[in-house]
A tleap script that builds the chain and sets N, CA, C and O, in Angstrom:
source leaprc.protein.ff14SB
mol = sequence {
  NMET ALA TYR ALA GLY ASN GLY HIE ILE ASP
  LEU LEU TYR THR ALA PRO GLY LEU GLN ARG
  SER GLY VAL ALA THR ARG LEU TYR GLN GLN
  ALA GLU LYS GLN LEU ARG GLY GLN ALA LEU
  PHE THR GLU ALA SER LEU VAL ALA LYS PRO
  PHE PHE LEU ARG GLN GLY PHE GLN VAL ALA
  GLU VAL GLN TRP VAL GLU ARG GLN GLY VAL
  VAL LEU GLN ARG PHE LEU MET ARG LYS PRO
  VAL CLEU
}
set mol.1.N position { 25.433 4.592 61.483 }
set mol.1.CA position { 24.497 3.494 61.361 }
set mol.1.C position { 23.320 3.779 62.278 }
set mol.1.O position { 23.486 4.275 63.392 }
set mol.2.N position { 22.131 3.458 61.793 }
set mol.2.CA position { 20.920 3.604 62.608 }
set mol.2.C position { 20.080 2.342 62.468 }
set mol.2.O position { 19.894 1.813 61.372 }
set mol.3.N position { 19.571 1.868 63.624 }
set mol.3.CA position { 18.712 0.692 63.625 }
set mol.3.C position { 17.727 0.801 64.774 }
set mol.3.O position { 17.919 1.584 65.704 }
set mol.4.N position { 16.676 0.009 64.695 }
set mol.4.CA position { 15.638 0.020 65.725 }
set mol.4.C position { 15.581 -1.347 66.400 }
set mol.4.O position { 16.027 -2.351 65.846 }
set mol.5.N position { 15.027 -1.361 67.597 }
set mol.5.CA position { 14.938 -2.588 68.371 }
set mol.5.C position { 14.087 -3.672 67.744 }
set mol.5.O position { 14.157 -4.831 68.153 }
set mol.6.N position { 13.271 -3.303 66.739 }
set mol.6.CA position { 12.433 -4.299 66.066 }
set mol.6.C position { 13.176 -5.022 64.934 }
set mol.6.O position { 12.578 -5.812 64.205 }
set mol.7.N position { 14.483 -4.750 64.789 }
set mol.7.CA position { 15.282 -5.409 63.761 }
set mol.7.C position { 15.451 -4.626 62.477 }
set mol.7.O position { 16.061 -5.121 61.529 }
set mol.8.N position { 14.920 -3.404 62.426 }
set mol.8.CA position { 15.022 -2.592 61.212 }
set mol.8.C position { 16.371 -1.889 61.151 }
set mol.8.O position { 16.709 -1.098 62.031 }
set mol.9.N position { 17.137 -2.182 60.108 }
set mol.9.CA position { 18.378 -1.464 59.827 }
set mol.9.C position { 17.969 -0.277 58.953 }
set mol.9.O position { 17.629 -0.451 57.783 }
set mol.10.N position { 18.003 0.913 59.518 }
set mol.10.CA position { 17.503 2.094 58.811 }
set mol.10.C position { 18.538 2.632 57.827 }
set mol.10.O position { 18.209 2.920 56.676 }
set mol.11.N position { 19.770 2.766 58.267 }
set mol.11.CA position { 20.798 3.255 57.356 }
set mol.11.C position { 22.171 2.809 57.818 }
set mol.11.O position { 22.400 2.539 58.997 }
set mol.12.N position { 23.069 2.742 56.863 }
set mol.12.CA position { 24.455 2.345 57.128 }
set mol.12.C position { 25.314 2.988 56.050 }
set mol.12.O position { 25.278 2.591 54.885 }
set mol.13.N position { 26.077 3.973 56.452 }
set mol.13.CA position { 26.937 4.694 55.517 }
set mol.13.C position { 28.357 4.745 56.051 }
set mol.13.O position { 28.584 4.737 57.261 }
set mol.14.N position { 29.310 4.798 55.128 }
set mol.14.CA position { 30.698 5.085 55.492 }
set mol.14.C position { 31.189 6.201 54.586 }
set mol.14.O position { 30.636 6.422 53.508 }
set mol.15.N position { 32.207 6.891 55.013 }
set mol.15.CA position { 32.805 7.948 54.192 }
set mol.15.C position { 33.353 7.327 52.907 }
set mol.15.O position { 33.838 6.196 52.929 }
set mol.16.N position { 33.283 8.048 51.798 }
set mol.16.CA position { 33.765 7.487 50.523 }
set mol.16.C position { 35.186 6.928 50.599 }
set mol.16.O position { 35.477 5.910 49.972 }
set mol.17.N position { 36.057 7.560 51.339 }
set mol.17.CA position { 37.435 7.091 51.435 }
set mol.17.C position { 37.598 5.817 52.246 }
set mol.17.O position { 38.665 5.204 52.238 }
set mol.18.N position { 36.533 5.414 52.953 }
set mol.18.CA position { 36.602 4.207 53.779 }
set mol.18.C position { 35.846 3.023 53.190 }
set mol.18.O position { 35.751 1.969 53.818 }
set mol.19.N position { 35.309 3.196 51.989 }
set mol.19.CA position { 34.600 2.085 51.355 }
set mol.19.C position { 35.559 0.924 51.116 }
set mol.19.O position { 36.734 1.118 50.806 }
set mol.20.N position { 35.025 -0.291 51.269 }
set mol.20.CA position { 35.779 -1.534 51.045 }
set mol.20.C position { 36.937 -1.704 52.035 }
set mol.20.O position { 37.904 -2.409 51.747 }
set mol.21.N position { 36.833 -1.055 53.204 }
set mol.21.CA position { 37.889 -1.177 54.215 }
set mol.21.C position { 37.448 -2.008 55.423 }
set mol.21.O position { 38.239 -2.231 56.340 }
set mol.22.N position { 36.184 -2.472 55.431 }
set mol.22.CA position { 35.685 -3.274 56.532 }
set mol.22.C position { 34.942 -2.486 57.598 }
set mol.22.O position { 34.410 -3.075 58.539 }
set mol.23.N position { 34.896 -1.171 57.468 }
set mol.23.CA position { 34.228 -0.344 58.473 }
set mol.23.C position { 32.733 -0.673 58.528 }
set mol.23.O position { 32.193 -0.883 59.614 }
set mol.24.N position { 32.073 -0.722 57.398 }
set mol.24.CA position { 30.628 -1.010 57.370 }
set mol.24.C position { 30.350 -2.403 57.940 }
set mol.24.O position { 29.370 -2.596 58.658 }
set mol.25.N position { 31.192 -3.350 57.627 }
set mol.25.CA position { 31.006 -4.707 58.144 }
set mol.25.C position { 31.107 -4.722 59.659 }
set mol.25.O position { 30.301 -5.371 60.326 }
set mol.26.N position { 32.085 -4.015 60.213 }
set mol.26.CA position { 32.233 -3.966 61.671 }
set mol.26.C position { 31.039 -3.255 62.318 }
set mol.26.O position { 30.551 -3.698 63.358 }
set mol.27.N position { 30.570 -2.168 61.720 }
set mol.27.CA position { 29.386 -1.481 62.239 }
set mol.27.C position { 28.181 -2.416 62.219 }
set mol.27.O position { 27.435 -2.509 63.193 }
set mol.28.N position { 28.005 -3.105 61.098 }
set mol.28.CA position { 26.880 -4.023 60.973 }
set mol.28.C position { 26.970 -5.143 62.018 }
set mol.28.O position { 25.965 -5.484 62.642 }
set mol.29.N position { 28.143 -5.708 62.210 }
set mol.29.CA position { 28.312 -6.803 63.169 }
set mol.29.C position { 27.938 -6.369 64.588 }
set mol.29.O position { 27.341 -7.139 65.340 }
set mol.30.N position { 28.288 -5.149 64.945 }
set mol.30.CA position { 27.920 -4.637 66.267 }
set mol.30.C position { 26.403 -4.497 66.390 }
set mol.30.O position { 25.829 -4.850 67.419 }
set mol.31.N position { 25.759 -3.986 65.350 }
set mol.31.CA position { 24.298 -3.858 65.370 }
set mol.31.C position { 23.643 -5.227 65.459 }
set mol.31.O position { 22.672 -5.411 66.193 }
set mol.32.N position { 24.175 -6.186 64.712 }
set mol.32.CA position { 23.614 -7.537 64.730 }
set mol.32.C position { 23.688 -8.136 66.141 }
set mol.32.O position { 22.758 -8.816 66.575 }
set mol.33.N position { 24.778 -7.888 66.848 }
set mol.33.CA position { 24.897 -8.371 68.229 }
set mol.33.C position { 23.807 -7.756 69.107 }
set mol.33.O position { 23.207 -8.444 69.933 }
set mol.34.N position { 23.559 -6.472 68.926 }
set mol.34.CA position { 22.537 -5.780 69.715 }
set mol.34.C position { 21.131 -6.282 69.388 }
set mol.34.O position { 20.246 -6.276 70.244 }
set mol.35.N position { 20.936 -6.712 68.153 }
set mol.35.CA position { 19.611 -7.119 67.686 }
set mol.35.C position { 19.415 -8.636 67.704 }
set mol.35.O position { 18.450 -9.144 67.132 }
set mol.36.N position { 20.312 -9.347 68.347 }
set mol.36.CA position { 20.223 -10.812 68.396 }
set mol.36.C position { 18.836 -11.231 68.863 }
set mol.36.O position { 18.293 -10.674 69.817 }
set mol.37.N position { 18.275 -12.215 68.180 }
set mol.37.CA position { 16.932 -12.693 68.506 }
set mol.37.C position { 15.845 -12.028 67.678 }
set mol.37.O position { 14.673 -12.389 67.782 }
set mol.38.N position { 16.228 -11.061 66.861 }
set mol.38.CA position { 15.268 -10.367 65.995 }
set mol.38.C position { 15.457 -10.820 64.547 }
set mol.38.O position { 16.573 -11.121 64.122 }
set mol.39.N position { 14.368 -10.863 63.803 }
set mol.39.CA position { 14.471 -10.995 62.356 }
set mol.39.C position { 14.866 -9.611 61.851 }
set mol.39.O position { 14.184 -8.630 62.149 }
set mol.40.N position { 15.945 -9.519 61.101 }
set mol.40.CA position { 16.439 -8.227 60.627 }
set mol.40.C position { 15.853 -7.900 59.266 }
set mol.40.O position { 15.592 -8.791 58.459 }
set mol.41.N position { 15.648 -6.606 59.018 }
set mol.41.CA position { 15.173 -6.176 57.704 }
set mol.41.C position { 15.666 -4.773 57.400 }
set mol.41.O position { 15.962 -3.991 58.303 }
set mol.42.N position { 15.748 -4.471 56.114 }
set mol.42.CA position { 16.199 -3.168 55.651 }
set mol.42.C position { 15.608 -2.890 54.281 }
set mol.42.O position { 15.135 -3.801 53.601 }
set mol.43.N position { 15.638 -1.645 53.887 }
set mol.43.CA position { 15.285 -1.256 52.520 }
set mol.43.C position { 16.586 -0.775 51.880 }
set mol.43.O position { 17.008 0.363 52.089 }
set mol.44.N position { 17.207 -1.641 51.111 }
set mol.44.CA position { 18.543 -1.371 50.567 }
set mol.44.C position { 18.467 -0.752 49.185 }
set mol.44.O position { 17.599 -1.086 48.379 }
set mol.45.N position { 19.392 0.156 48.931 }
set mol.45.CA position { 19.530 0.725 47.595 }
set mol.45.C position { 20.212 -0.292 46.682 }
set mol.45.O position { 20.683 -1.334 47.138 }
set mol.46.N position { 20.256 0.017 45.416 }
set mol.46.CA position { 20.946 -0.841 44.449 }
set mol.46.C position { 22.420 -0.987 44.830 }
set mol.46.O position { 22.999 -2.062 44.671 }
set mol.47.N position { 23.023 0.083 45.330 }
set mol.47.CA position { 24.432 0.056 45.733 }
set mol.47.C position { 24.628 -0.768 47.007 }
set mol.47.O position { 25.620 -1.486 47.128 }
set mol.48.N position { 23.699 -0.673 47.951 }
set mol.48.CA position { 23.831 -1.371 49.235 }
set mol.48.C position { 23.434 -2.846 49.163 }
set mol.48.O position { 23.822 -3.635 50.023 }
set mol.49.N position { 22.678 -3.212 48.160 }
set mol.49.CA position { 22.173 -4.585 48.047 }
set mol.49.C position { 23.276 -5.645 48.150 }
set mol.49.O position { 23.115 -6.590 48.922 }
set mol.50.N position { 24.386 -5.537 47.414 }
set mol.50.CA position { 25.426 -6.573 47.512 }
set mol.50.C position { 26.006 -6.715 48.925 }
set mol.50.O position { 26.312 -7.823 49.364 }
set mol.51.N position { 26.155 -5.595 49.628 }
set mol.51.CA position { 26.657 -5.657 51.005 }
set mol.51.C position { 25.730 -6.496 51.867 }
set mol.51.O position { 26.186 -7.384 52.587 }
set mol.52.N position { 24.426 -6.221 51.799 }
set mol.52.CA position { 23.486 -6.951 52.638 }
set mol.52.C position { 23.358 -8.416 52.209 }
set mol.52.O position { 23.135 -9.284 53.052 }
set mol.53.N position { 23.495 -8.697 50.928 }
set mol.53.CA position { 23.520 -10.100 50.493 }
set mol.53.C position { 24.693 -10.829 51.138 }
set mol.53.O position { 24.553 -11.974 51.569 }
set mol.54.N position { 25.849 -10.173 51.205 }
set mol.54.CA position { 27.027 -10.796 51.831 }
set mol.54.C position { 26.815 -11.035 53.322 }
set mol.54.O position { 27.450 -11.915 53.902 }
set mol.55.N position { 25.941 -10.271 53.942 }
set mol.55.CA position { 25.662 -10.427 55.369 }
set mol.55.C position { 24.573 -11.461 55.631 }
set mol.55.O position { 24.207 -11.693 56.784 }
set mol.56.N position { 24.051 -12.085 54.576 }
set mol.56.CA position { 23.059 -13.140 54.748 }
set mol.56.C position { 21.614 -12.716 54.543 }
set mol.56.O position { 20.700 -13.501 54.794 }
set mol.57.N position { 21.393 -11.490 54.094 }
set mol.57.CA position { 20.036 -11.035 53.802 }
set mol.57.C position { 19.575 -11.604 52.465 }
set mol.57.O position { 20.386 -11.956 51.609 }
set mol.58.N position { 18.258 -11.686 52.305 }
set mol.58.CA position { 17.658 -12.100 51.037 }
set mol.58.C position { 16.661 -11.038 50.606 }
set mol.58.O position { 16.028 -10.394 51.441 }
set mol.59.N position { 16.527 -10.861 49.303 }
set mol.59.CA position { 15.553 -9.899 48.786 }
set mol.59.C position { 14.152 -10.476 48.968 }
set mol.59.O position { 13.857 -11.574 48.497 }
set mol.60.N position { 13.302 -9.731 49.651 }
set mol.60.CA position { 11.917 -10.143 49.865 }
set mol.60.C position { 10.982 -9.465 48.866 }
set mol.60.O position { 9.943 -10.015 48.500 }
set mol.61.N position { 11.363 -8.268 48.433 }
set mol.61.CA position { 10.484 -7.497 47.542 }
set mol.61.C position { 11.279 -6.379 46.875 }
set mol.61.O position { 12.106 -5.731 47.517 }
set mol.62.N position { 11.029 -6.156 45.596 }
set mol.62.CA position { 11.582 -4.998 44.892 }
set mol.62.C position { 10.568 -3.875 45.027 }
set mol.62.O position { 9.376 -4.069 44.788 }
set mol.63.N position { 11.049 -2.702 45.409 }
set mol.63.CA position { 10.166 -1.559 45.618 }
set mol.63.C position { 10.635 -0.382 44.759 }
set mol.63.O position { 11.804 -0.286 44.386 }
set mol.64.N position { 9.702 0.492 44.465 }
set mol.64.CA position { 9.992 1.737 43.744 }
set mol.64.C position { 9.487 2.876 44.605 }
set mol.64.O position { 8.321 2.890 45.002 }
set mol.65.N position { 10.361 3.838 44.897 }
set mol.65.CA position { 9.989 4.982 45.722 }
set mol.65.C position { 10.368 6.269 44.997 }
set mol.65.O position { 11.324 6.306 44.223 }
set mol.66.N position { 9.609 7.309 45.259 }
set mol.66.CA position { 9.902 8.609 44.654 }
set mol.66.C position { 10.493 9.521 45.714 }
set mol.66.O position { 9.943 9.664 46.806 }
set mol.67.N position { 11.619 10.137 45.380 }
set mol.67.CA position { 12.280 11.098 46.255 }
set mol.67.C position { 12.576 12.356 45.445 }
set mol.67.O position { 13.366 12.329 44.502 }
set mol.68.N position { 11.935 13.452 45.822 }
set mol.68.CA position { 12.139 14.743 45.152 }
set mol.68.C position { 11.960 14.618 43.646 }
set mol.68.O position { 12.750 15.158 42.872 }
set mol.69.N position { 10.919 13.903 43.237 }
set mol.69.CA position { 10.580 13.770 41.829 }
set mol.69.C position { 11.364 12.719 41.064 }
set mol.69.O position { 11.156 12.548 39.862 }
set mol.70.N position { 12.260 12.013 41.737 }
set mol.70.CA position { 13.069 10.971 41.089 }
set mol.70.C position { 12.598 9.612 41.612 }
set mol.70.O position { 12.488 9.411 42.821 }
set mol.71.N position { 12.324 8.689 40.699 }
set mol.71.CA position { 11.889 7.348 41.082 }
set mol.71.C position { 13.126 6.457 41.221 }
set mol.71.O position { 13.940 6.345 40.304 }
set mol.72.N position { 13.243 5.828 42.393 }
set mol.72.CA position { 14.398 4.991 42.699 }
set mol.72.C position { 13.958 3.569 43.021 }
set mol.72.O position { 12.895 3.346 43.600 }
set mol.73.N position { 14.785 2.630 42.639 }
set mol.73.CA position { 14.535 1.228 42.977 }
set mol.73.C position { 15.226 0.924 44.303 }
set mol.73.O position { 16.362 1.340 44.530 }
set mol.74.N position { 14.535 0.200 45.170 }
set mol.74.CA position { 15.143 -0.284 46.400 }
set mol.74.C position { 14.640 -1.700 46.663 }
set mol.74.O position { 13.717 -2.183 46.008 }
set mol.75.N position { 15.268 -2.345 47.631 }
set mol.75.CA position { 14.989 -3.749 47.884 }
set mol.75.C position { 14.675 -3.956 49.366 }
set mol.75.O position { 15.499 -3.672 50.235 }
set mol.76.N position { 13.479 -4.453 49.631 }
set mol.76.CA position { 13.168 -4.885 50.993 }
set mol.76.C position { 13.911 -6.194 51.186 }
set mol.76.O position { 13.680 -7.163 50.463 }
set mol.77.N position { 14.806 -6.217 52.166 }
set mol.77.CA position { 15.635 -7.393 52.396 }
set mol.77.C position { 15.451 -7.849 53.831 }
set mol.77.O position { 15.294 -7.041 54.746 }
set mol.78.N position { 15.473 -9.166 54.005 }
set mol.78.CA position { 15.266 -9.755 55.332 }
set mol.78.C position { 16.364 -10.772 55.638 }
set mol.78.O position { 16.915 -11.423 54.750 }
set mol.79.N position { 16.654 -10.877 56.930 }
set mol.79.CA position { 17.573 -11.902 57.405 }
set mol.79.C position { 16.857 -12.610 58.556 }
set mol.79.O position { 16.317 -11.956 59.448 }
set mol.80.N position { 16.853 -13.928 58.539 }
set mol.80.CA position { 16.138 -14.674 59.587 }
set mol.80.C position { 16.661 -14.374 60.988 }
set mol.80.O position { 17.745 -13.817 61.165 }
set mol.81.N position { 15.871 -14.754 61.960 }
set mol.81.CA position { 16.240 -14.600 63.368 }
set mol.81.C position { 17.560 -15.306 63.615 }
set mol.81.O position { 17.789 -16.414 63.130 }
set mol.82.N position { 18.411 -14.661 64.363 }
set mol.82.CA position { 19.735 -15.221 64.671 }
set mol.82.C position { 19.704 -16.007 65.960 }
set mol.82.O position { 20.727 -16.550 66.376 }
savepdb mol mol.pdb
quit
């Protein structure tokens, strides 16, 4: 997991064998404690979007980005100050 002091959640990954085991939730909860008092935001993939919705984020904007010639949809998501 990577995040910045300004509330930006840059990335959050778990090994494929650990998906749906609570590892990502525990990692996120620790980051949220560190970022208390910040409005949180992330650019979530289509796969990550449901996870962040469960954590209380809301979609602020749908974005399209190109990576190595492939256009991908992502979601700017925000969570209010805690």
